[in-house]
C-alpha positions as CSV (number, residue, x, y, z in Angstrom):
1,M,-102.2,44.1,-166.8
2,K,-99.1,46.3,-165.2
3,Q,-99.6,49.9,-165.1
4,V,-97.2,52.6,-163.8
5,V,-98.7,55.8,-162.0
6,Q,-96.7,58.8,-161.5
7,V,-96.8,60.6,-158.2
8,R,-94.9,63.7,-157.1
9,L,-93.0,64.2,-154.0
10,L,-93.1,67.5,-152.0
11,P,-90.2,67.1,-149.8
12,T,-89.0,70.2,-147.4
13,P,-85.2,70.9,-147.8
14,E,-84.2,68.7,-145.7
15,Q,-86.2,65.6,-146.9
16,A,-85.1,66.9,-150.3
17,S,-81.1,66.7,-149.5
18,A,-81.8,63.4,-147.9
19,L,-83.4,61.6,-150.9
20,G,-80.6,63.6,-153.4
21,D,-78.0,61.8,-150.9
22,T,-80.0,58.7,-151.1
23,L,-79.5,58.5,-155.0
24,R,-75.8,59.6,-154.9
25,V,-75.2,56.2,-152.8
26,C,-77.2,54.0,-154.6
27,N,-75.8,55.3,-157.9
28,T,-72.1,54.9,-156.6
29,A,-72.8,51.5,-155.2
30,A,-74.4,50.3,-158.4
31,S,-71.1,51.7,-160.6
32,W,-68.8,50.1,-157.9
33,L,-70.6,46.6,-157.9
34,S,-71.1,47.2,-161.8
35,A,-67.3,47.3,-162.5
36,R,-66.6,44.3,-159.7
37,M,-69.0,42.3,-162.0
38,H,-67.4,43.4,-165.3
39,T,-64.2,42.5,-164.0
40,D,-65.3,38.9,-162.5
41,Q,-67.5,38.0,-165.1
42,V,-70.3,37.4,-162.7
43,F,-74.0,38.4,-163.8
44,R,-76.1,35.7,-162.2
45,K,-78.2,37.7,-159.7
46,F,-77.6,34.8,-157.0
47,D,-74.0,34.6,-157.7
48,V,-73.1,38.3,-157.4
49,H,-75.5,38.3,-154.0
50,K,-73.5,35.9,-153.1
51,R,-69.8,37.0,-153.6
52,F,-70.7,41.1,-153.2
53,Y,-73.6,41.6,-150.7
54,A,-71.1,41.7,-147.6
55,E,-68.7,44.2,-149.2
56,L,-71.6,46.5,-150.4
57,R,-73.0,46.8,-147.4
58,E,-70.2,47.5,-145.6
59,R,-68.2,49.8,-148.1
60,F,-71.4,52.3,-149.0
61,G,-73.5,51.4,-145.4
62,L,-76.4,50.8,-147.2
63,A,-79.4,48.8,-145.1
64,A,-79.9,45.0,-146.2
65,Q,-83.1,45.9,-148.9
66,P,-81.7,49.1,-150.5
67,A,-78.5,46.9,-151.2
68,I,-80.7,43.8,-152.5
69,R,-82.6,46.7,-154.6
70,V,-79.2,47.8,-155.5
71,I,-77.9,44.6,-156.8
72,G,-81.2,43.7,-158.6
73,K,-80.9,47.1,-160.5
74,T,-77.2,46.4,-161.9
75,V,-77.9,42.7,-162.6
76,D,-81.0,43.6,-164.7
77,A,-79.0,46.8,-167.0
78,Y,-76.3,43.9,-167.6
79,T,-79.5,41.7,-168.4
80,T,-80.8,44.3,-171.1
81,L,-77.1,45.1,-172.2
82,R,-77.1,41.7,-173.8
83,A,-80.0,41.2,-175.1
84,N,-79.3,44.5,-176.8
85,L,-76.1,43.0,-178.2
86,R,-78.1,39.8,-179.2
87,A,-80.4,41.8,-181.6
88,G,-77.6,43.6,-183.1
89,N,-78.3,47.1,-181.3
90,Y,-74.7,47.8,-181.1
91,G,-73.7,46.7,-184.3
92,P,-72.1,43.6,-185.6
93,P,-69.4,41.5,-183.9
94,G,-66.0,43.4,-184.5
95,S,-68.0,46.6,-184.6
96,D,-66.3,49.9,-182.3
97,R,-69.4,50.5,-181.1
98,R,-70.0,46.9,-180.0
99,R,-66.4,46.4,-178.6
100,K,-66.6,49.4,-176.6
101,A,-70.5,48.2,-175.2
102,E,-69.1,44.4,-174.3
103,D,-65.5,45.9,-172.9
104,T,-66.6,48.9,-170.8
105,P,-68.6,48.4,-167.5
106,I,-71.9,50.2,-167.1
107,R,-71.6,53.1,-165.2
108,F,-75.0,54.9,-163.1
109,R,-75.8,58.8,-163.4
110,P,-75.4,60.1,-159.8
111,L,-79.0,61.2,-159.8
112,A,-79.9,58.5,-161.9
113,G,-83.8,56.4,-160.9
114,Q,-83.4,54.0,-158.0
115,P,-85.9,50.9,-157.5
116,F,-87.6,50.7,-154.1
117,D,-90.1,48.0,-152.8
118,A,-92.9,47.4,-149.8
119,R,-89.9,47.2,-146.8
120,C,-88.2,50.8,-148.4
121,L,-91.2,52.4,-149.4
122,S,-94.9,52.6,-147.5
123,W,-97.7,54.5,-148.3
124,Q,-100.3,56.5,-146.4
125,L,-103.2,57.7,-149.1
126,G,-106.1,58.1,-146.3
127,D,-109.8,58.2,-147.7
128,A,-110.1,60.7,-150.1
129,G,-108.5,63.7,-151.3
130,R,-105.5,64.7,-153.6
131,D,-102.8,64.7,-150.9
132,G,-101.1,61.5,-148.9
133,T,-97.7,60.7,-147.7
134,V,-95.2,58.4,-148.1
135,S,-92.4,56.7,-145.9
136,I,-89.1,55.8,-147.4
137,W,-85.9,54.8,-146.4
138,T,-82.9,57.5,-147.1
139,V,-79.2,57.0,-145.9
140,A,-79.7,59.9,-143.2
141,G,-82.5,57.5,-141.6
142,R,-86.4,56.9,-142.5
143,L,-88.4,59.8,-144.0
144,R,-92.1,59.2,-142.7
145,T,-94.2,62.1,-143.4
146,V,-93.1,63.1,-147.0
147,R,-96.5,64.6,-149.2
148,I,-97.2,63.7,-152.2
149,V,-100.1,65.1,-155.3
150,A,-101.3,63.5,-158.0
151,N,-104.0,63.0,-160.1
152,P,-107.2,61.9,-158.5
153,R,-107.9,59.0,-161.2
154,H,-104.4,57.7,-160.2
155,L,-104.6,58.2,-156.0
156,A,-108.2,56.0,-156.2
157,L,-105.9,53.7,-158.1
158,L,-103.4,53.0,-155.4
159,R,-105.9,53.3,-152.7
160,S,-107.8,50.2,-154.9
161,R,-104.9,48.1,-154.6
162,S,-103.9,46.1,-151.5
163,A,-100.5,45.7,-152.5
164,I,-98.6,48.4,-155.0
165,G,-95.4,46.8,-156.5
166,E,-91.9,48.0,-157.2
167,T,-91.5,52.1,-156.8
168,D,-88.8,54.0,-158.9
169,L,-87.6,57.3,-157.3
170,L,-86.8,59.8,-159.5
171,H,-85.5,63.2,-160.1
172,R,-86.3,65.1,-163.0
173,D,-85.1,68.6,-163.7
174,G,-85.9,69.7,-160.3
175,V,-88.9,67.6,-159.8
176,W,-88.6,64.5,-157.4
177,L,-91.1,61.4,-158.6
178,L,-92.5,58.6,-157.7
179,H,-93.1,55.5,-160.9
180,A,-95.3,53.1,-159.0
181,V,-96.4,49.9,-160.6
182,V,-99.8,48.6,-159.8
183,D,-101.7,45.8,-161.5
184,S,-104.5,47.4,-163.2
185,P,-107.8,45.9,-163.9
186,E,-108.2,44.5,-167.9
187,A,-111.7,44.1,-169.2
188,A,-112.6,40.9,-170.9
189,R,-111.6,41.0,-174.2
190,R,-114.4,41.2,-176.7
191,E,-115.5,39.6,-180.0
192,P,-114.6,42.1,-183.3
193,A,-118.3,41.1,-184.2
194,N,-117.9,43.6,-186.9
195,G,-114.6,43.4,-188.2
196,F,-111.8,45.9,-187.6
197,L,-110.3,49.2,-187.8
198,G,-107.5,49.6,-189.5
199,V,-105.0,52.6,-188.7
200,D,-102.1,53.1,-191.4
201,L,-99.4,54.6,-189.8
202,G,-97.4,57.5,-191.1
203,I,-95.1,61.1,-190.8
204,V,-97.2,63.4,-192.9
205,N,-100.6,62.0,-191.6
206,I,-99.9,60.4,-188.3
207,A,-102.6,57.8,-188.2
208,T,-105.2,57.3,-190.7
209,T,-108.2,54.7,-190.2
210,S,-110.2,53.2,-192.2
211,D,-113.0,54.8,-191.8
212,G,-111.5,57.9,-193.5
213,D,-110.4,59.8,-190.3
214,R,-106.9,61.3,-190.6
215,F,-104.6,62.6,-187.7
216,C,-102.4,65.2,-189.5
217,G,-98.8,65.3,-188.2
218,S,-98.4,68.9,-190.0
219,R,-98.4,70.9,-186.7
220,L,-96.1,68.5,-184.5
221,N,-93.5,68.1,-187.8
222,R,-93.7,72.2,-187.5
223,Y,-92.6,71.8,-183.7
224,R,-90.0,69.5,-184.3
225,K,-88.7,71.7,-187.2
226,R,-88.7,74.9,-184.7
227,Q,-87.4,73.1,-181.9
228,L,-84.3,71.4,-184.0
229,R,-83.7,75.2,-185.3
230,L,-83.8,76.4,-182.0
231,R,-81.5,73.3,-180.7
232,K,-79.0,74.2,-183.8
233,R,-78.5,78.2,-182.7
234,L,-78.2,77.4,-178.8
235,Q,-75.6,74.6,-179.8
236,A,-73.8,77.1,-182.1
237,K,-73.5,79.7,-179.4
238,K,-71.4,77.2,-176.4
239,T,-72.3,79.2,-173.6
240,S,-73.4,78.2,-169.8
241,S,-76.5,80.1,-170.6
242,A,-77.1,78.4,-173.6
243,R,-76.2,75.0,-172.3
244,R,-78.4,75.4,-169.4
245,L,-81.2,76.2,-171.8
246,L,-80.7,73.1,-173.8
247,K,-80.6,71.1,-170.8
248,K,-84.3,72.8,-169.7
249,R,-85.7,72.1,-173.1
250,R,-84.1,68.7,-173.6
251,R,-87.7,66.7,-172.9
252,K,-90.4,69.3,-174.3
253,E,-90.2,67.9,-177.7
254,A,-91.2,64.5,-176.0
255,R,-93.7,65.7,-173.9
256,F,-95.3,67.4,-176.7
257,A,-95.0,64.3,-179.2
258,A,-96.3,62.2,-176.2
259,D,-99.3,64.2,-175.6
260,V,-100.1,64.0,-179.4
261,N,-99.9,60.5,-179.4
262,H,-102.3,59.7,-176.4
263,R,-104.8,61.7,-177.9
264,I,-104.7,60.0,-181.4
265,S,-104.8,56.5,-179.6
266,K,-107.4,57.9,-177.2
267,N,-109.9,58.7,-180.2
268,I,-109.0,55.3,-181.7
269,V,-109.7,53.1,-179.6
270,A,-113.1,55.1,-178.4
271,E,-114.3,54.6,-182.2
272,A,-113.4,50.9,-182.5
273,E,-114.9,50.5,-178.8
274,R,-118.3,52.2,-179.9
275,T,-118.6,50.1,-183.3
276,G,-117.8,46.9,-181.7
277,R,-114.7,46.2,-183.9
278,G,-111.0,45.4,-183.0
279,I,-107.8,47.3,-184.3
280,A,-105.6,46.0,-186.9
281,V,-102.2,48.0,-187.1
282,E,-98.7,47.7,-189.0
283,E,-95.9,45.8,-187.6
284,L,-93.2,48.6,-187.9
285,T,-90.3,46.4,-186.3
286,G,-86.8,47.8,-187.2
287,I,-88.1,50.4,-189.7
288,R,-85.2,52.6,-188.8
289,A,-83.0,49.9,-189.9
290,R,-84.8,49.3,-193.5
291,V,-85.6,52.6,-194.5
292,R,-83.2,54.8,-196.4
293,L,-84.3,57.9,-196.9
294,R,-82.4,61.1,-198.0
295,K,-80.1,63.5,-195.5
296,P,-82.6,65.8,-195.2
297,Q,-85.7,63.2,-194.3
298,R,-83.8,61.3,-191.5
299,A,-84.3,63.3,-188.8
300,T,-88.2,63.3,-189.3
301,L,-88.1,59.2,-190.0
302,H,-85.7,58.8,-186.5
303,S,-87.9,61.8,-184.4
304,W,-91.1,60.0,-185.5
305,A,-92.6,58.4,-182.0
306,F,-94.6,55.6,-183.8
307,A,-93.4,52.9,-181.2
308,Q,-94.9,55.0,-178.8
309,L,-98.0,55.1,-180.7
310,G,-98.3,51.9,-180.9
311,Q,-97.5,50.9,-177.0
312,F,-100.8,53.4,-176.4
313,L,-102.9,52.1,-178.7
314,T,-101.9,48.6,-176.8
315,Y,-102.7,49.6,-173.6
316,K,-106.1,51.8,-173.6
317,A,-107.4,49.0,-176.1
318,Q,-106.4,46.3,-173.1
319,Q,-108.1,48.5,-170.7
320,A,-111.1,48.7,-173.3
321,G,-111.4,45.5,-173.7
322,V,-110.7,46.1,-177.6
323,V,-108.6,43.5,-179.6
324,V,-105.2,44.7,-181.3
325,V,-103.6,42.7,-184.1
326,Q,-100.4,43.4,-186.1
327,V,-100.2,42.6,-189.6
328,D,-97.3,42.6,-192.1
329,P,-97.2,46.1,-193.6
330,A,-96.1,44.8,-197.1
331,Y,-97.6,46.3,-200.3
332,T,-100.6,47.6,-198.0
333,S,-99.4,51.4,-199.6
334,Q,-99.2,49.8,-203.6
335,T,-102.3,47.3,-203.2
336,C,-105.9,48.8,-204.3
337,H,-108.3,47.8,-201.7
338,A,-111.2,47.4,-204.5
339,C,-109.8,45.1,-207.1
340,G,-106.6,43.7,-205.4
341,Y,-103.8,44.9,-207.8
342,V,-100.4,45.1,-206.8
343,D,-98.4,48.0,-208.5
344,K,-96.1,50.6,-206.8
345,R,-97.4,52.6,-209.9
346,N,-100.8,53.1,-208.0
347,R,-98.9,55.0,-205.3
348,R,-98.8,58.4,-207.7
349,S,-97.9,60.5,-205.0
350,Q,-97.6,61.0,-201.2
351,A,-101.6,61.7,-201.3
352,V,-102.8,60.3,-204.1
353,F,-103.7,56.4,-205.4
354,H,-104.9,55.6,-208.5
355,C,-105.5,51.8,-209.3
356,G,-104.1,51.1,-213.1
357,R,-106.6,48.3,-213.4
358,C,-109.8,49.4,-212.1
359,D,-109.3,53.1,-211.8
360,F,-110.0,53.7,-208.8
361,V,-108.8,57.0,-207.0
362,G,-108.5,58.0,-203.6
363,H,-106.5,59.1,-200.8
364,A,-102.9,56.8,-200.1
365,D,-103.3,56.7,-196.7
366,H,-106.8,56.0,-196.4
367,N,-106.4,53.0,-199.0
368,A,-103.5,51.5,-197.1
369,A,-105.8,51.7,-194.0
370,L,-108.5,49.5,-195.6
371,N,-106.3,47.4,-196.7
372,I,-104.4,46.8,-193.0
373,A,-108.2,46.3,-191.9
374,A,-108.8,43.5,-194.4
375,C,-105.4,41.6,-193.5
376,G,-106.4,42.0,-189.8
377,V,-109.8,40.2,-190.2
378,V,-107.6,37.6,-191.5
379,C,-105.0,37.6,-189.2
380,W,-107.6,37.6,-186.5
381,G,-109.3,34.1,-188.5
382,E,-105.8,32.3,-188.9
383,V,-104.3,32.9,-185.4
384,M,-107.4,32.9,-183.1
385,R,-109.6,31.0,-184.7
386,P,-108.3,28.9,-187.8
387,D,-111.5,27.0,-188.2
388,A,-113.7,30.3,-189.2
389,A,-110.4,31.6,-191.1
390,P,-111.9,31.2,-194.7
391,I,-115.1,32.6,-193.7
392,L,-113.7,35.6,-192.1
393,A,-110.9,36.2,-194.7
394,A,-114.0,36.0,-197.3
395,S,-116.0,38.5,-195.6
């Protein structure tokens, strides 16, 4: 499986200046190339390389391999744009937002990330320790001794790989970073002999398992409400210092939410691995387009990082060899896991589930997680072992 390893660069002032100039030149070149591609309606990588490669190198003074990486980055940006247009993420055909996306060439920020490969960047990691150096191409010449620091576990992973894939150079909040892609070992997937651990995702409770464990989201929601109040106050001031503070705080909430999701997903995967079960989660793709909420609730829904939690669960489970299946969430919160009776009146409130047929009373999220666990067994039987599906479903 692919894994991204983050490494921090510690350049000298001269090296930092050369790295900054490199990002500016590469992104200026990418914006120029994007405009030419949009004008000529040429988007295939082979055609772009054949038509613009020589002019790109001559105009911006790029070496051969960095010019190829600029072409690949720009072509990938248009590939992503077309995929979003086909998926309807910019609205229906003829809408103002979609028309603007189609009619405007992509532009790159002056300090946007730039990809490098083994010909542009090499690693000198040594045998042990936290430190090392990299040699990286810049417009001012090759920098051969740029110091790096990282988590010792990440450096050990880099040392254990004979080849390191594409590496992105980033400048974020005054810090220089390298994001390296490596092939991480994936554990052999184990058969879920003891069934599935169901996980119900929510806003009040970020995740509730079929074992009854609830990961409460009240702390995260309080933090987000406080950040929202601070943003409103700073935006109302409209001063330079307020804008600087907003820029400084812009990723703080995202880092906080990511830390919460990492801890939740780690606990869930560890429990599934310990008990020999798989993990069943809801398929929530497109929930923002389907759900209709009152205005005070919309900010909570749209700031909820459920997709990130699902990604963390997936890759941690792959590393541990735990099976993950996605099930249809329809009616899981209205179905009684004890007798199977479905009625929206069973969900008396956010927290209370009371079955109208068998009088079962329990926590609503726990009941939904039990239904998801049962659906996970059926899904695994039907998709992975069709000959055993009736036996698994019955169990």
